[in-house]
C-alpha positions as CSV (number, residue, x, y, z in Angstrom):
1,M,-209.7,50.1,90.0
2,E,-209.5,51.1,86.3
3,T,-212.8,53.0,86.6
4,F,-211.4,54.9,89.7
5,F,-208.3,55.8,87.7
6,K,-210.5,57.0,84.9
7,F,-212.4,59.2,87.4
8,L,-209.1,60.6,88.6
9,F,-207.9,61.2,85.1
10,W,-211.0,63.1,83.9
11,T,-211.5,65.1,87.0
12,S,-207.8,66.1,86.9
13,A,-208.3,67.1,83.2
14,Y,-211.2,69.3,84.3
15,F,-209.1,70.9,87.1
16,F,-206.3,71.6,84.6
17,L,-208.7,73.3,82.2
18,L,-210.2,75.2,85.1
19,G,-206.8,76.5,86.1
20,L,-205.9,77.6,82.6
21,T,-209.3,79.3,82.1
22,Y,-209.0,81.1,85.4
23,Q,-205.4,82.3,84.8
24,F,-206.0,83.7,81.3
25,L,-209.7,84.8,81.4
26,V,-210.8,85.4,84.9
27,K,-207.8,86.5,87.0
28,P,-207.0,89.6,84.8
29,Q,-210.5,91.1,85.6
30,D,-209.5,91.8,89.2
31,N,-213.0,90.9,90.4
32,P,-212.7,89.1,93.7
33,A,-216.4,88.1,94.0
34,F,-216.6,86.7,90.5
35,S,-213.2,85.0,90.8
36,R,-214.2,83.3,94.0
37,A,-217.5,82.1,92.5
38,F,-215.7,80.9,89.4
39,I,-213.1,78.9,91.3
40,L,-215.7,77.3,93.6
41,G,-218.2,76.6,90.8
42,G,-215.5,75.2,88.5
43,L,-214.2,72.9,91.2
44,M,-217.7,71.6,92.0
45,L,-218.5,71.2,88.3
46,S,-215.2,69.3,87.7
47,L,-215.9,67.0,90.6
48,I,-219.5,66.4,89.6
49,S,-218.4,65.6,86.0
50,G,-215.8,63.1,87.2
51,L,-218.3,61.5,89.6
52,G,-220.8,61.4,86.7
53,F,-218.3,59.2,84.8
54,L,-218.3,56.8,87.7
55,L,-222.1,56.8,87.8
56,R,-222.6,56.3,84.1
57,T,-220.0,53.5,84.0
58,S,-221.7,51.7,86.9
59,L,-225.1,51.9,85.2
60,I,-224.0,50.4,81.8
61,T,-226.3,47.5,81.0
62,V,-226.9,45.6,77.8
63,L,-229.4,43.0,76.6
64,P,-228.4,39.4,76.5
65,S,-225.8,39.0,73.7
66,P,-224.1,36.1,72.0
67,G,-220.8,37.9,72.6
68,A,-218.6,37.5,75.7
69,L,-216.5,39.7,78.0
70,T,-212.8,38.9,77.6
71,L,-210.7,38.5,80.7
72,P,-207.1,39.7,80.9
73,E,-204.9,37.5,78.7
74,V,-202.8,34.9,80.4
75,I,-199.3,34.4,79.0
76,V,-197.7,31.1,79.8
77,Y,-193.9,31.1,79.5
78,A,-192.1,27.8,79.2
79,F,-188.7,27.9,80.9
80,D,-186.7,26.2,83.6
81,G,-186.8,28.3,86.8
82,L,-190.1,29.4,88.2
83,E,-188.4,31.7,90.8
84,K,-187.2,34.2,88.2
85,S,-190.6,34.6,86.6
86,S,-192.4,34.8,89.9
87,G,-190.0,37.5,90.9
88,E,-190.6,39.5,87.8
89,L,-194.4,39.1,88.2
90,L,-194.2,40.2,91.9
91,L,-192.0,43.2,91.0
92,R,-194.5,44.3,88.3
93,L,-197.4,43.9,90.7
94,F,-195.5,45.7,93.5
95,S,-194.7,48.6,91.2
96,V,-198.4,49.2,90.6
97,K,-199.3,48.7,94.2
98,G,-196.4,50.8,95.3
99,L,-197.8,53.8,93.3
100,V,-201.2,53.3,94.9
101,I,-199.7,53.0,98.4
102,L,-197.6,56.1,97.9
103,T,-200.8,58.0,96.8
104,L,-202.7,56.8,99.9
105,V,-199.8,57.6,102.2
106,V,-199.5,61.2,101.0
107,S,-203.3,61.6,101.2
108,A,-203.3,60.2,104.7
109,L,-200.6,62.7,105.8
110,I,-202.5,65.6,104.4
111,A,-205.7,64.3,106.0
112,L,-203.8,64.1,109.4
113,R,-202.6,67.7,109.0
114,F,-206.2,68.7,108.3
115,M,-207.6,66.8,111.3
116,G,-204.8,68.1,113.5
117,S,-205.6,71.7,112.6
118,L,-209.3,71.2,113.1
119,F,-209.0,69.6,116.5
120,Y,-206.5,72.3,117.5
121,L,-208.9,75.1,116.6
122,L,-211.9,73.4,118.2
123,G,-209.8,72.7,121.3
124,M,-208.8,76.3,121.6
125,G,-212.4,77.4,121.2
126,K,-213.4,75.3,124.2
127,I,-210.4,75.9,126.4
128,Q,-209.8,79.6,125.9
129,K,-212.2,82.2,127.3
130,R,-214.5,84.0,124.9
131,I,-215.2,87.7,124.8
132,R,-218.2,89.3,123.0
133,I,-217.0,92.3,121.0
134,D,-219.2,94.0,118.3
135,G,-221.4,90.9,118.0
136,L,-218.4,88.6,117.4
137,W,-217.0,85.9,119.7
138,V,-213.4,86.8,120.2
139,I,-210.9,84.3,121.6
140,P,-207.7,86.0,123.0
141,I,-204.5,84.1,122.3
142,R,-201.0,84.5,123.6
143,G,-197.9,85.3,121.6
144,E,-197.3,87.4,118.5
145,R,-199.5,85.5,116.1
146,S,-201.6,87.2,113.5
147,P,-205.3,87.5,114.0
148,F,-207.3,84.8,112.2
149,S,-210.8,83.4,112.0
150,F,-212.5,80.0,111.6
151,F,-216.2,80.1,111.0
152,R,-217.6,82.2,113.9
153,M,-214.5,82.0,116.0
154,V,-212.1,85.0,115.9
155,F,-208.7,84.5,117.4
156,I,-207.0,87.8,118.4
157,P,-203.7,88.4,120.2
158,E,-204.2,89.5,123.8
159,R,-202.2,92.7,123.2
160,L,-204.8,93.9,120.6
161,I,-207.7,93.8,123.1
162,G,-208.6,97.4,123.7
163,E,-206.3,98.8,121.0
164,P,-207.7,101.3,118.4
165,S,-206.7,99.0,115.5
166,L,-208.9,96.2,116.9
167,E,-211.9,97.7,115.1
168,Q,-210.3,97.2,111.6
169,V,-209.1,93.7,112.5
170,L,-212.6,92.7,113.6
171,L,-214.1,94.2,110.4
172,H,-211.7,92.1,108.4
173,E,-212.6,88.9,110.2
174,Q,-216.3,89.7,110.2
175,A,-216.1,89.8,106.4
176,H,-214.6,86.3,106.4
177,I,-217.4,85.0,108.7
178,Q,-220.2,86.6,106.7
179,K,-219.0,85.3,103.4
180,L,-218.4,81.8,104.8
181,H,-214.8,81.7,103.6
182,S,-214.0,78.9,106.1
183,L,-216.5,76.6,104.3
184,D,-214.5,77.3,101.1
185,L,-211.3,76.2,102.7
186,I,-212.8,73.0,104.1
187,F,-214.0,72.1,100.6
188,T,-210.6,72.8,99.0
189,E,-208.9,70.9,101.8
190,F,-210.9,67.8,101.0
191,L,-210.0,68.1,97.3
192,T,-206.3,68.5,98.2
193,I,-206.4,65.3,100.2
194,I,-207.6,63.4,97.1
195,F,-205.9,65.3,94.3
196,W,-202.7,66.3,96.2
197,F,-200.7,65.4,93.1
198,H,-202.5,67.9,90.9
199,P,-200.7,71.3,90.6
200,A,-204.0,73.1,89.5
201,I,-205.6,72.2,92.9
202,W,-202.7,73.9,94.8
203,Y,-202.8,76.9,92.5
204,L,-206.6,77.3,92.7
205,R,-206.5,76.8,96.4
206,R,-204.0,79.6,96.9
207,E,-205.8,81.9,94.5
208,L,-209.1,81.2,96.4
209,K,-207.5,82.3,99.7
210,L,-206.2,85.4,98.0
211,Q,-209.7,86.3,96.7
212,H,-210.9,85.9,100.3
213,E,-208.5,88.5,101.4
214,Y,-209.4,90.8,98.5
215,E,-213.1,90.6,99.5
216,A,-212.3,91.2,103.2
217,D,-210.1,94.1,102.4
218,R,-212.8,95.7,100.3
219,Y,-215.2,95.3,103.1
220,V,-212.9,97.0,105.6
221,L,-212.2,99.9,103.2
222,R,-216.0,100.7,103.2
223,F,-215.6,101.8,106.9
224,S,-211.9,102.7,107.3
225,D,-209.1,104.9,105.9
226,R,-207.1,103.0,103.2
227,L,-203.6,104.2,104.2
228,E,-204.3,103.5,107.9
229,Y,-205.5,100.0,107.1
230,Q,-202.5,99.3,104.8
231,Q,-200.2,100.4,107.6
232,L,-201.9,98.0,109.9
233,L,-201.4,95.1,107.5
234,L,-197.7,96.0,107.3
235,N,-197.5,95.8,111.1
236,F,-198.7,92.2,111.0
237,S,-196.8,91.1,107.9
238,F,-194.2,89.0,109.9
239,N,-196.7,87.0,111.9
240,N,-198.4,83.9,110.5
241,D,-200.1,81.0,112.3
242,G,-199.7,78.6,109.3
243,L,-203.0,76.7,109.7
244,P,-204.3,75.7,106.3
245,I,-208.0,76.0,107.1
246,T,-208.0,79.5,108.6
247,N,-208.1,83.0,107.2
248,P,-205.1,84.8,108.7
249,F,-205.2,88.6,108.8
250,N,-201.8,89.0,107.2
251,F,-202.2,86.4,104.4
252,S,-199.5,87.0,101.8
253,P,-198.7,88.2,99.3
254,L,-199.2,91.6,101.0
255,K,-198.0,93.5,97.9
256,K,-200.8,92.1,95.8
257,R,-203.4,93.1,98.4
258,I,-202.1,96.6,98.6
259,K,-202.1,97.0,94.8
260,M,-205.6,95.7,94.6
261,M,-206.8,98.2,97.2
262,N,-205.2,101.0,95.3
263,K,-207.0,100.1,92.1
264,T,-210.1,101.8,91.0
265,S,-213.0,99.3,90.8
266,M,-213.8,98.6,87.2
267,E,-215.8,95.5,87.4
268,S,-217.3,94.6,84.0
269,R,-220.3,92.3,83.8
270,N,-219.7,91.9,80.1
271,K,-216.2,90.6,80.6
272,A,-217.4,88.3,83.4
273,A,-220.2,86.9,81.2
274,L,-217.8,86.5,78.2
275,S,-215.2,84.6,80.3
276,L,-218.0,82.5,81.8
277,F,-219.4,81.6,78.4
278,A,-215.9,80.7,77.1
279,S,-215.3,78.5,80.1
280,L,-218.6,76.7,79.6
281,V,-217.8,76.0,76.0
282,M,-214.4,74.5,76.9
283,F,-216.0,72.4,79.7
284,A,-218.6,71.2,77.2
285,G,-215.8,70.2,74.8
286,M,-214.1,68.3,77.6
287,F,-217.4,66.7,78.6
288,L,-217.9,65.6,75.0
289,L,-214.4,64.0,75.0
290,Q,-215.3,62.2,78.2
291,S,-218.5,60.9,76.7
292,M,-216.6,59.6,73.7
293,D,-214.2,57.9,76.0
294,L,-217.1,56.3,77.8
295,Q,-218.6,55.0,74.6
296,A,-215.2,53.7,73.5
297,N,-214.9,52.0,76.9
298,Q,-218.3,50.3,76.3
299,L,-217.2,49.1,72.8
300,S,-213.9,47.8,74.0
301,L,-215.3,45.8,77.0
302,N,-213.9,42.7,75.4
303,T,-210.3,44.0,75.5
304,S,-208.1,44.2,78.5
305,A,-204.5,44.3,79.7
306,L,-202.1,41.4,79.8
307,L,-201.9,39.3,82.9
308,E,-198.5,37.5,82.7
309,V,-197.8,34.3,84.5
310,S,-194.9,31.8,84.0
311,V,-195.0,28.1,84.7
312,Q,-192.7,25.1,84.8
313,S,-193.3,22.4,82.3
314,L,-194.6,19.1,83.8
315,D,-195.5,15.9,82.1
316,F,-199.1,15.3,82.8
317,L,-200.6,14.5,79.4
318,S,-200.2,11.3,77.5
319,A,-198.1,11.6,74.4
320,P,-200.2,12.4,71.3
321,P,-200.2,10.2,68.3
322,P,-197.1,10.5,66.0
323,G,-197.2,13.6,63.9
324,R,-199.8,15.3,66.0
325,A,-197.7,17.3,68.4
326,A,-196.6,20.0,65.9
327,E,-199.9,20.4,64.3
328,T,-201.6,23.8,64.6
329,Q,-205.2,23.4,63.9
330,V,-208.3,25.6,64.5
331,P,-211.2,23.8,66.0
332,P,-214.6,24.5,64.5
333,R,-216.4,27.5,66.0
334,E,-218.6,26.7,69.0
335,A,-222.2,26.0,68.5
336,K,-224.9,28.5,69.5
337,P,-225.2,28.8,73.3
338,D,-227.9,26.9,75.1
339,N,-231.4,28.3,75.1
340,E,-231.1,29.8,78.6
341,E,-230.0,33.4,78.2
342,F,-226.7,34.7,79.4
343,F,-225.3,38.2,79.8
344,V,-222.2,40.0,78.6
345,V,-222.2,43.1,80.7
346,V,-224.2,43.4,83.9
347,E,-224.6,45.8,86.8
348,N,-222.3,43.6,89.0
349,A,-220.0,41.4,87.0
350,P,-218.9,38.0,88.4
351,K,-215.7,38.1,90.4
352,F,-213.0,35.5,90.8
353,P,-212.3,34.8,94.5
354,G,-209.7,37.3,95.5
355,G,-209.9,39.4,92.3
356,M,-207.7,39.5,89.1
357,E,-204.5,39.1,91.1
358,A,-205.8,35.8,92.6
359,L,-206.8,34.7,89.1
360,G,-203.3,35.2,87.9
361,Q,-202.0,33.2,90.9
362,F,-204.4,30.4,90.2
363,M,-203.3,30.2,86.5
364,S,-199.7,30.4,87.5
365,Q,-200.0,27.5,89.9
366,N,-202.2,25.3,87.7
367,V,-201.4,25.8,84.0
368,K,-198.6,23.6,82.6
369,Y,-196.9,23.9,79.3
370,P,-197.4,20.6,77.6
371,P,-193.9,19.0,77.1
372,E,-194.7,17.7,73.6
373,A,-195.9,21.1,72.5
374,R,-192.7,22.6,73.9
375,R,-190.4,20.1,72.2
376,A,-192.2,20.6,68.9
377,G,-192.0,24.4,69.2
378,V,-195.8,24.9,69.2
379,Q,-197.0,28.1,70.6
380,G,-200.0,30.5,70.2
381,T,-203.1,31.8,71.9
382,V,-206.0,29.6,72.9
383,F,-209.3,31.4,73.3
384,V,-211.5,29.6,75.9
385,S,-215.1,30.5,76.4
386,F,-217.0,29.7,79.6
387,I,-220.1,30.7,81.5
388,V,-220.3,31.7,85.2
389,E,-223.6,30.2,86.3
390,K,-226.1,31.8,88.7
391,D,-224.5,29.8,91.6
392,G,-221.0,30.9,90.6
393,K,-219.9,27.6,89.1
394,V,-218.0,27.5,85.8
395,S,-219.7,25.7,83.0
396,T,-219.8,25.3,79.2
397,V,-216.0,25.5,78.8
398,K,-215.2,25.5,75.1
399,V,-212.3,26.3,72.8
400,I,-213.5,29.0,70.3
401,R,-210.1,29.3,68.7
402,G,-207.3,26.8,69.3
403,V,-203.7,26.2,68.5
404,S,-203.0,22.5,68.9
405,E,-204.7,19.6,70.7
406,A,-202.2,19.7,73.6
407,L,-202.4,23.4,74.2
408,D,-206.2,23.4,73.8
409,M,-206.7,20.6,76.2
410,E,-204.5,22.2,78.8
411,A,-206.3,25.5,78.6
412,V,-209.7,23.8,79.0
413,R,-208.4,21.7,81.8
414,V,-207.3,24.7,83.9
415,V,-210.5,26.7,83.2
416,S,-212.7,23.8,84.1
417,A,-210.8,23.5,87.4
418,M,-211.5,27.1,88.5
419,P,-213.2,27.5,91.9
420,D,-216.7,29.0,92.2
421,W,-216.9,32.6,91.3
422,E,-219.0,35.3,93.0
423,P,-222.1,35.3,90.7
424,G,-223.0,38.3,88.6
425,T,-226.2,40.2,89.3
426,Q,-228.6,42.2,87.1
427,R,-231.3,44.2,88.8
428,G,-230.7,42.3,92.0
429,E,-230.9,38.8,90.6
430,N,-228.1,36.3,89.9
431,V,-227.6,35.9,86.1
432,R,-225.4,33.8,83.8
433,V,-222.5,35.7,82.4
434,Q,-220.2,34.5,79.6
435,F,-216.4,35.2,79.5
436,N,-213.6,34.6,77.0
437,L,-210.1,33.9,78.4
438,P,-207.1,34.1,76.1
439,V,-204.3,31.8,77.2
440,R,-201.1,32.5,75.3
441,F,-198.4,29.8,75.3
442,A,-195.0,31.3,74.4
443,L,-191.6,29.9,73.8
444,D,-188.3,31.5,73.2
445,V,-187.0,30.6,69.7
446,D,-183.3,30.2,69.1
447,K,-182.6,32.4,66.0
448,E,-179.7,30.3,64.8
449,S,-181.2,26.9,65.1
450,G,-184.8,27.8,64.8
451,S,-185.7,25.5,67.6
452,A,-187.6,26.3,70.8
453,S,-185.5,27.1,73.8
454,V,-186.7,26.8,77.4
455,E,-183.7,28.4,79.1
456,E,-185.3,31.8,79.5
457,S,-188.7,33.5,79.4
458,I,-190.2,35.4,76.5
459,N,-190.4,39.2,77.0
460,V,-192.7,41.5,75.1
461,R,-190.6,42.9,72.3
462,I,-190.9,46.5,71.2
463,S,-190.3,47.2,67.6
464,D,-191.0,50.1,65.2
465,Q,-192.1,47.6,62.6
466,P,-195.8,46.7,62.8
467,V,-196.9,43.3,64.1
468,F,-199.7,41.7,62.2
469,F,-202.6,39.9,63.8
470,I,-205.2,38.0,61.8
471,D,-208.4,37.2,63.7
472,G,-206.5,37.9,67.0
473,V,-203.6,35.5,66.1
474,K,-200.1,36.9,65.6
475,V,-198.8,36.2,62.1
476,D,-195.1,36.3,61.3
477,T,-194.9,37.5,57.7
478,G,-191.1,37.1,57.5
479,N,-189.9,38.4,54.2
480,K,-193.3,37.9,52.6
481,S,-195.5,40.7,51.5
482,L,-198.9,40.9,53.2
483,D,-200.8,39.8,50.1
484,E,-198.8,36.6,50.2
485,V,-200.2,35.8,53.6
486,I,-203.8,36.9,53.0
487,T,-205.5,38.0,49.8
488,P,-207.4,41.3,49.7
489,D,-210.6,39.4,49.0
490,E,-210.3,37.6,52.3
491,I,-210.1,40.8,54.3
492,E,-213.2,42.2,56.1
493,S,-211.5,45.1,57.9
494,I,-208.0,46.4,58.9
495,T,-207.4,48.4,62.1
496,V,-204.2,50.1,63.0
497,Y,-203.2,50.4,66.7
498,K,-200.3,52.6,67.8
499,D,-198.4,53.1,71.0
500,G,-200.4,52.6,74.2
501,K,-203.6,51.1,72.6
502,G,-201.6,48.5,70.7
503,R,-199.7,47.5,73.8
504,E,-202.9,47.4,75.8
505,L,-204.7,45.1,73.4
506,F,-201.9,43.0,71.9
507,G,-198.7,43.6,73.8
508,Y,-197.0,45.5,71.0
509,D,-196.6,49.2,70.3
510,N,-197.6,49.1,66.6
511,V,-200.2,46.6,65.5
512,I,-202.1,46.0,62.3
513,A,-205.2,43.9,63.2
514,I,-206.9,42.2,60.2
515,T,-210.3,40.5,60.4
516,R,-211.2,37.9,57.8
517,K,-214.5,37.8,56.1
518,K,-216.8,35.2,57.5
519,T,-217.7,32.3,55.1
520,R,-221.2,30.8,54.9
521,E,-220.0,27.8,56.8
522,E,-218.9,30.0,59.7
């Protein structure tokens, strides 16, 4: 789904750039043929560039690596009252789904309108009688509708049959047929179904239909008197059939069409070439940004959004030895993986049965906040590593960065109990794929007493002050300066995340992430 949204984003960005380029560089030239070619070519190029992003994303492969792909972080809230948390989670999921459903509903309505118009025209073509006039198949229609065409079918009001003005009307519709304008409209209608929310699509669609009329008008003026033809257009100015996939004879705005007919043709190949070159440069810049985003996406494959679940605390672990409950210890790093290779990124990654939403439900139903850790106020993020085997089973479950024995054991217990996954594949064969799963155990701390409270859940707090993370673990500096927490000699690198990126990776708007230098023992 994220990849599809990326496709929509980048394709929409290309459409927006195309609309700006057309408005300021191409439209002022008053060159209908070039304007039409520019709009169609730009729409196709934008669509291909967006589809190219999908293709390049799907073909990303890497060699076996000792790293691991990180799943969405699971946040375990300890509080009394599962119903409240579940409601918040369902509301959050519903809001995302609601947006998707709204998009699909509007797209479906536009598609129904398109199909209705198509069936209506095809039905009229079969039911109504046809007349062969000047090499065109003319279908007489009743009422005061304006003449229009759809591919090789020309629909003419019955009252025009035999009238002197019929010749100019047929010349106009013949131009639409010869230049395949109906094909343009079908193409833009499909784009409108998918990108109905994009104003540039509606703008370019309207401009394309206007260029169609300019081209048809110029064709008619090669054989007819200009003033006589303009008077004919005025006579039809109040009739419109309203079908989105046809070229009506009286397409508005009529004033623009008459002004275009009165202009002296001053088409400049140099101006057209210059605007085309400028457009290609801007598209190339956008493509470069898209490629950089794709590279950044590859580099950040081990980061993802938060998947929040809340659970009730149940006693299921035996009490730890005295003094052990409040300890926060980091287990030694895991040993090197077994000799059989595993993959980090594959053509088809393993899938949890039912997807990420089902994974969240599984964790919500199974993970329990250890009561001794809750009473002692112990919280933090446990990083669990595991491998999805070729048969989909979960194996090699290890804690690669822990918090306390109770929290570590609970995280390992739940991951080990996962059902079989759908195996990952590389070049058509099942392969072993390693994952990391961060499980964050969170308590609400009473500011006055300093003790952990379980009466309400923890919400992500937004603050203008930066939040420090050292090796992926949040650090509360309090009133201390940073060098009192970690010395400069211990720091390998410092990365600053702002706004959306910080929230995406860590759950906070402003984050300073510090990586320690690795010691020889590590």
